[in-house]
C-alpha positions as CSV (number, residue, x, y, z in Angstrom):
1,M,0.0,0.0,0.0
2,A,1.4,3.4,-1.0
3,H,2.0,6.0,1.7
4,S,0.2,9.3,1.2
5,D,1.7,12.7,2.2
6,T,-1.8,14.1,2.5
7,M,-2.4,16.2,5.6
8,F,-5.9,17.3,6.8
9,Y,-6.6,20.6,8.5
10,K,-9.8,21.6,10.3
11,V,-11.4,24.7,8.9
12,V,-14.1,27.0,10.0
13,L,-16.8,27.9,7.4
14,Q,-19.1,30.8,8.1
15,R,-21.9,32.3,6.1
16,S,-21.3,36.0,5.4
17,N,-23.1,38.8,3.4
18,E,-20.9,38.1,0.4
19,G,-21.1,34.3,0.5
20,Y,-18.9,32.2,2.8
21,S,-15.7,33.0,4.7
22,V,-13.4,30.2,5.8
23,S,-10.3,30.0,8.0
24,C,-7.8,27.5,9.2
25,P,-7.4,28.1,12.9
26,V,-4.1,26.3,13.3
27,L,-2.5,28.5,10.6
28,P,-2.7,32.1,11.9
29,G,-3.9,34.5,9.2
30,C,-4.8,31.7,6.7
31,W,-8.3,32.5,5.5
32,S,-10.3,32.8,2.3
33,Q,-13.8,33.2,1.0
34,G,-16.1,32.2,-1.8
35,E,-19.6,32.8,-3.2
36,T,-20.6,29.2,-2.4
37,E,-19.5,26.7,0.3
38,L,-17.7,24.6,-2.4
39,E,-15.8,27.7,-3.8
40,A,-14.8,28.7,-0.3
41,L,-13.5,25.3,0.5
42,Q,-11.6,25.1,-2.8
43,N,-10.1,28.5,-2.0
44,I,-9.0,27.6,1.5
45,K,-7.3,24.5,0.1
46,S,-5.2,26.7,-2.2
47,A,-4.6,29.2,0.7
48,I,-3.4,26.4,3.0
49,E,-1.1,25.0,0.3
50,E,0.4,28.5,-0.4
51,Y,0.8,29.1,3.4
52,L,2.7,25.9,3.8
53,E,4.9,26.6,0.9
54,V,5.9,29.9,2.4
55,L,6.6,28.3,5.7
56,D,8.7,25.6,4.0
57,E,10.8,28.3,2.1
58,N,11.5,30.2,5.4
59,L,12.6,27.2,7.4
């Protein structure tokens, strides 16, 4: 069985006037938004990936 490097992060999804806001509490300042729940979740996935790339570059 192949080993996966996939990590899972809990996110907080909240309805807002513009659609949905979403944040990742364990990554300070990592948040995004979207018009739909799906769009917000896709956007936070990208935001988390970019956040982790920056952390990796600065270690």
